[in-house]
C-alpha positions in Angstrom: -5.1 -4.1 17.2 -4.6 -0.5 16.4 -4.9 1.3 13.1 -3.3 4.8 13.0 -1.4 7.2 10.7 2.1 6.2 10.0 5.0 8.3 11.3 8.7 8.5 10.4 9.6 6.6 13.5 7.6 3.6 12.1 9.9 3.3 9.0 12.2 0.6 10.4 9.2 -1.6 11.3 7.4 -0.9 8.0 10.6 -1.8 6.1 10.8 -5.1 8.2 7.3 -5.9 7.1 8.2 -5.1 3.5 11.2 -7.4 3.6 9.2 -10.2 5.2 6.7 -10.7 2.3 6.6 -14.0 0.3 5.3 -12.3 -2.9 6.4 -9.1 -4.6 9.8 -9.4 -2.9 12.4 -6.8 -3.7 15.1 -8.2 -5.9 17.5 -6.0 -4.0 16.7 -4.8 -0.4 18.6 -1.5 -1.1 16.1 -0.6 -3.9 13.9 1.0 -1.2 15.6 3.2 1.4 14.3 4.9 4.6 14.4 8.2 2.7 11.9 6.8 0.2 9.4 6.1 3.0 10.2 9.4 4.7 9.6 11.4 1.5 6.2 9.9 1.1 5.2 10.2 4.7 6.4 13.8 5.2 6.4 15.5 1.8 4.2 13.9 -0.9 2.0 11.3 0.7 0.4 9.7 3.7 0.5 6.3 5.3 -1.3 4.1 7.8 -0.1 1.2 9.9 -1.7 -1.6 11.9 -0.1 -2.5 15.2 -0.6 -5.5 17.4 1.2 -5.3 20.8 3.2 -2.3 19.6 4.5 -4.2 16.5 3.6 -3.1 13.0 2.1 -6.0 11.1 0.9 -4.1 8.0 1.1 -0.7 6.4 -0.2 1.3 3.4 1.3 4.4 1.8 -0.1 6.6 -1.0 2.0 8.9 -3.1 -0.2 11.9 -3.6 2.0 13.5 -6.4 1.5 10.4 -8.6 -2.0 9.5 -7.2 -0.5 6.0 -6.7 -0.5 3.4 -4.1 3.2 3.2 -3.2 2.9 0.3 -0.7 0.4 -2.0 0.9 2.1 -4.9 2.7 1.2 -7.3 5.4 3.5 -9.5 7.4 2.9 -13.1 6.2 1.8 -14.2 9.7 -1.1 -11.7 9.6 -2.3 -12.3 6.1 -6.0 -13.3 5.7 -7.2 -11.4 8.7 -8.7 -8.4 6.8 -6.0 -6.1 8.1 -4.8 -5.4 4.6 -8.4 -4.7 3.5 -8.8 -2.3 6.4 -5.6 -0.4 5.5 -6.6 -0.4 1.9 -10.1 1.1 2.7 -8.7 3.7 5.0 -6.2 4.8 2.3 -8.7 4.9 -0.5 -11.4 6.6 1.5 -9.0 9.3 2.7 -7.7 9.9 -0.9 -11.2 10.0 -2.4 -12.6 12.2 0.3 -10.1 14.8 -0.9 -11.6 14.7 -4.4 -8.7 12.7 -5.9 -10.3 11.4 -9.2 -8.6 8.0 -9.3 -5.7 6.0 -7.9 -3.3 3.7 -9.7 -0.9 0.9 -8.6 1.2 -1.8 -10.1 1.7 -5.4 -8.8 3.1 -8.7 -10.1 0.7 -10.9 -12.0 -0.6 -14.2 -10.6 -0.2 -13.1 -6.9 -2.4 -12.8 -3.9 -2.1 -9.0 -4.4 -3.6 -9.3 -7.9 -6.6 -11.2 -6.5 -6.9 -8.8 -3.6 -7.1 -5.7 -5.9 -9.5 -7.4 -8.3 -11.8 -8.3 -5.4 -11.5 -4.7 -4.1 -12.9 -3.3 -7.4 -9.6 -2.2 -9.1 -9.6 -2.4 -12.9 -6.7 -4.0 -14.8 -5.7 -1.3 -17.4 -2.6 -2.9 -18.9 1.0 -3.8 -17.9 4.3 -2.1 -17.3 7.4 -2.7 -19.4 8.6 -5.2 -16.8 5.3 -7.1 -16.9 3.6 -5.8 -13.8 -0.2 -5.3 -13.9 -1.4 -1.7 -13.9 -4.6 -1.2 -11.8 -6.8 1.9 -11.5 -9.6 2.7 -9.1 -12.0 5.5 -9.9 -13.4 7.8 -7.2 -17.1 7.0 -6.8 -17.6 8.9 -3.6 -20.3 11.5 -3.7 -19.1 14.4 -1.6 
């Protein structure tokens, strides 16, 4: 198992993971395009992947312009192995070590993701117009 920074060459495998999920599925696979990943990896964000035998099984991407978690997804076959939590912690630590005051994200209610973020210390601050939960995480790192 290898955790590393995501690169543009990883986009096809990251998108395959995104399309494999059982919850928070995209209603239309064309809603997220390779250019969306590339923009966040090369222009306004940063990402991390976990590989097992040269295959990406999970990834996380933060959008630094919006101070928002853009993606944190695991292939269903690798859920429950703490890989998602490792990716989460790498992303949060990296952001907060750069003095980002807080991060936000949205996710569907009544999902494993909602439970995951609650357990990780995120605070529910409301909901979006389409009914997704808005979470925030404050920077508590002392640097």
